[in-house]
C-alpha positions in Angstrom: 0.0 0.0 0.0 1.2 3.5 -0.8 2.8 5.8 1.8 0.2 7.6 3.9 1.0 11.0 5.4 -0.5 12.4 8.6 -0.3 16.2 9.2 0.1 17.1 12.9 1.2 19.8 15.2 4.4 19.2 17.1 3.2 19.4 20.7 3.5 16.2 22.8 -0.3 15.8 23.0 -0.7 16.4 19.2 2.0 13.8 18.5 0.3 11.3 20.8 -2.9 11.8 18.9 -1.3 11.5 15.5 0.7 8.4 16.6 -2.5 6.9 17.9 -4.0 7.2 14.4 -0.8 6.0 12.8 -0.7 2.8 15.1 -4.4 2.2 14.3 -3.8 2.3 10.6 -0.8 0.1 10.9 -2.8 -2.4 12.9 -5.7 -2.4 10.4 -3.6 -2.6 7.3 -0.6 -4.9 7.1 2.3 -3.3 5.2 1.0 0.2 5.2 3.8 2.9 5.6 2.5 5.8 7.6 4.6 8.9 8.1 4.0 12.0 10.3 4.5 15.5 8.9 5.0 17.9 11.8 3.6 21.4 10.9 3.9 24.4 13.2 0.8 26.5 13.5 0.4 30.2 14.5 -1.0 29.1 17.9 2.2 27.1 18.5 4.5 30.1 17.7 2.8 32.7 19.8 3.2 31.5 23.4 3.5 34.8 25.3 0.0 36.1 24.6 -3.4 34.8 25.8 -5.2 33.1 23.0 -8.2 35.4 23.2 -6.0 38.4 22.6 -4.4 36.9 19.5 -7.8 36.9 17.7 -9.0 34.9 14.7 -10.1 31.4 14.4 -8.1 28.4 13.3 -5.0 29.3 15.3 -4.1 25.6 15.6 -5.3 24.3 12.3 -4.8 26.7 9.4 -1.3 25.6 8.4 -2.4 21.9 8.6 -5.3 22.7 6.3 -3.0 24.4 3.8 -0.8 21.2 3.7 -4.0 19.2 3.1 -5.1 21.4 0.2 -1.6 21.4 -1.3 -1.5 17.6 -1.2 1.5 17.4 1.1 -0.5 15.3 3.6 -3.4 12.9 3.3 -5.1 13.7 6.5 -4.7 16.1 9.5 -5.4 15.0 13.0 -6.9 17.6 15.3 -8.2 18.1 18.9 -11.8 19.0 17.8 -12.1 21.8 20.2 -9.5 23.7 18.2 -11.3 23.3 14.9 -13.4 26.2 13.6 -17.0 25.4 12.6 -16.3 27.0 9.2 -13.8 24.9 7.2 -12.0 25.8 3.9 -13.6 24.9 0.6 -12.6 21.4 -0.3 -12.1 20.1 3.3 -14.3 18.2 5.7 -14.1 16.5 9.1 -14.5 13.0 7.9 -13.8 11.1 11.1 -14.5 11.6 14.8 -12.8 9.0 16.9 -14.1 7.6 20.1 -14.2 10.5 22.6 -12.0 10.5 25.7 -13.3 12.0 29.1 -14.7 15.4 28.2 -14.4 16.9 31.7 -12.2 19.6 33.1 -9.8 18.6 35.8 -8.1 20.5 38.7 -4.4 19.9 39.5 -3.7 21.6 42.8 -0.7 22.4 45.0 -2.1 21.4 48.3 -5.9 20.8 48.2 -8.0 17.9 47.0 -11.0 19.7 45.4 -12.1 22.9 43.8 -14.3 23.7 46.9 -11.1 23.5 49.1 -9.2 26.2 47.2 -8.3 29.0 49.7 -9.8 32.5 49.5 -8.0 34.5 46.8 -6.5 31.4 45.3 -4.4 31.9 42.2 -5.6 29.5 39.5 -4.1 29.1 36.0 -6.1 28.5 32.8 -5.9 29.5 29.2 -9.6 29.3 28.8 -12.2 32.2 29.1 -14.9 29.6 29.2 -13.3 28.1 32.4 -12.6 31.6 33.7 -16.3 32.6 33.4 -17.5 29.6 35.2 -14.9 29.6 37.9 -15.5 33.3 38.7 -19.3 32.7 38.8 -18.8 30.3 41.6 -15.8 31.8 43.3 -15.3 35.5 42.4 -12.5 35.7 45.0 -10.3 33.5 42.8 -7.5 35.2 40.8 -7.3 33.9 37.3 -3.8 33.7 35.9 -3.6 33.2 32.1 -1.2 30.4 31.2 -0.1 29.0 27.8 2.0 26.0 26.7 1.7 22.3 26.4 0.3 20.1 29.2 3.7 19.6 31.0 4.5 23.4 30.8 1.1 24.3 32.2 1.5 21.9 35.1 4.9 23.3 35.8 3.4 26.7 36.2 2.1 25.7 39.6 5.6 25.9 41.0 7.1 28.4 38.6 4.3 31.0 39.0 3.3 30.1 42.6 -0.2 29.0 41.6 -2.6 27.2 43.9 -3.8 25.1 40.9 -4.4 24.8 37.2 -7.4 23.6 35.3 -6.8 21.4 32.2 -8.8 19.1 30.0 -8.9 15.6 31.6 -8.5 14.0 28.1 -5.1 15.5 27.6 -3.9 14.5 31.0 -5.1 11.0 30.5 -3.5 10.7 27.0 -0.2 12.0 28.4 -0.4 9.7 31.4 -0.5 12.6 33.8 -4.0 11.9 35.3 -2.4 10.6 38.5 -1.9 14.3 39.2 -5.6 15.1 39.1 -7.0 16.4 42.4 -10.6 16.5 41.2 -12.6 16.0 38.0 -14.8 19.0 37.9 -18.6 18.4 37.5 -20.5 19.8 34.6 -22.3 22.1 37.1 -18.9 23.6 38.1 -17.3 23.6 34.7 -19.3 22.7 31.6 -16.7 21.4 29.0 -15.7 23.2 25.8 -17.5 22.2 22.7 -16.0 18.9 21.4 -13.5 18.7 24.4 -11.9 15.2 24.5 -12.7 14.4 20.9 -10.1 13.8 18.2 -11.1 14.4 14.6 -9.6 13.7 11.2 -9.8 16.3 8.5 -9.4 15.3 4.8 -10.2 16.4 1.3 -13.8 16.1 0.2 -14.4 13.2 -2.2 -10.9 11.8 -1.7 -12.4 8.3 -1.8 -9.1 6.5 -1.6 -8.3 8.2 1.7 -11.8 7.9 3.1 -11.9 4.2 2.4 -8.6 3.8 4.5 -9.8 5.8 7.5 -13.5 5.1 7.7 -13.0 2.3 10.3 -11.9 4.8 12.8 -15.2 6.7 13.0 -17.2 6.4 16.3 -20.8 7.1 15.6 -21.9 8.1 19.2 -19.0 10.5 19.5 -19.7 12.0 16.1 -23.3 12.7 16.9 -22.3 14.4 20.2 -19.7 16.5 18.5 -22.1 17.4 15.6 -24.6 18.7 18.2 -22.1 20.7 20.0 -20.5 22.3 16.9 -23.9 23.2 15.5 -24.5 25.1 18.8 -21.1 26.8 18.5 -21.6 27.7 14.8 -24.9 29.4 15.5 -23.1 31.5 18.2 -20.3 32.3 15.8 -17.9 31.2 18.5 -14.4 29.7 18.5 -12.3 27.9 21.1 -11.3 31.3 22.7 -14.8 32.4 23.5 -16.8 31.9 26.8 -19.0 29.3 25.4 -19.5 25.7 26.6 -21.5 22.7 25.4 -21.7 19.0 26.0 -24.0 16.4 24.4 -24.6 12.8 25.3 -26.4 10.0 23.5 -28.6 7.4 25.1 -31.1 5.0 23.4 -31.3 7.2 20.3 -31.9 10.5 22.3 -29.4 13.3 22.4 -29.2 15.4 25.6 -27.4 18.7 25.3 -26.4 21.4 27.7 -25.1 24.7 26.5 -23.7 27.8 28.2 -22.7 31.4 27.4 -21.0 33.4 30.2 -19.6 36.8 30.9 -15.8 36.6 31.2 -16.0 38.1 34.7 -18.5 35.4 35.8 -21.1 38.0 36.6 -23.7 36.4 34.3 -24.1 32.9 33.1 -26.8 31.7 30.7 -27.2 27.9 30.4 -30.0 25.6 29.3 -30.7 22.0 28.4 -32.6 20.4 25.4 -33.1 16.8 24.1 -33.9 15.6 20.6 -33.8 12.3 18.7 -30.8 11.4 16.6 -31.3 13.1 13.2 -32.6 16.2 14.8 -29.5 16.7 17.0 -27.8 19.4 14.9 -31.1 21.4 14.6 -31.5 21.1 18.4 -28.0 22.5 18.9 -29.0 25.5 16.9 -32.3 25.8 18.7 -30.5 25.8 22.1 -28.1 28.5 20.9 -31.1 30.7 19.8 -32.7 30.2 23.2 -29.6 31.3 25.1 -29.1 34.2 22.7 -32.7 35.4 23.4 -32.2 35.0 27.2 -29.3 37.5 27.1 -26.4 35.5 25.8 -26.5 37.5 22.6 -25.7 40.7 24.5 -22.7 39.0 26.3 -21.3 37.8 23.0 -21.8 41.2 21.3 -19.9 42.9 24.1 -17.2 40.2 23.9 -16.8 40.4 20.1 -17.0 44.2 20.3 -13.9 44.3 22.6 -11.8 42.2 20.1 
């Protein structure tokens, strides 16, 4: 079988994800030669500025998409929470792999839970979504913006004298760092980012040769959940640097979805829940977005985008 090239970012977590796909392909197809093409994105190069201040969508995917369109790689492997809802002409998210744990997790210096953090605790996160929800529960907490890969952000606890950091549980599990987790945060305390914990494969539309090779990796339940969440995000015109959260689950053909829009300072949070049968799940994601917009979420987002 011909060589097969996977485009990936160079961070340890991105390489883990790309190597997972590589190993899966090699297990499925005897004799296939799979290579990784490491591509540095804008989001990887600018590490001294909070993501929300850089602006724009696709900070972690644009260069990978260019390589796909140029034919330099056959597929690109992404953390789906980094992928904009609008894709370039000619490309599609063809595969959603089985989702890892979507929750947020607290790694703390000296406490065992979020509730035990001391008054005025210094907590590191790169996410305005997390910031909005943390401050709505604990306005006394001081949020410290941190960037970098999983290991770098964990190291900030000692380096920057933080009481804790909040990261995606999925990345910690994939990097075998979940033994450091003090607490998995409940959805009530921290509703996850849209598509958090989900890996996706982007490919060229109608590239049947490639699609035939990778189709076995698709996980239907995870795909339905991610489609619901991304429909919600698309209606809100949001990206991964916006205070928007959403999580869908599937049980017996029914999708349950909870979505949220919050003010960055935690002063106002709008959240709601809907259910719909599979087949109507994306329309339900849009409907829940409209409901939250009408309740006041629209004003929050207008103010947020107006500050950009």
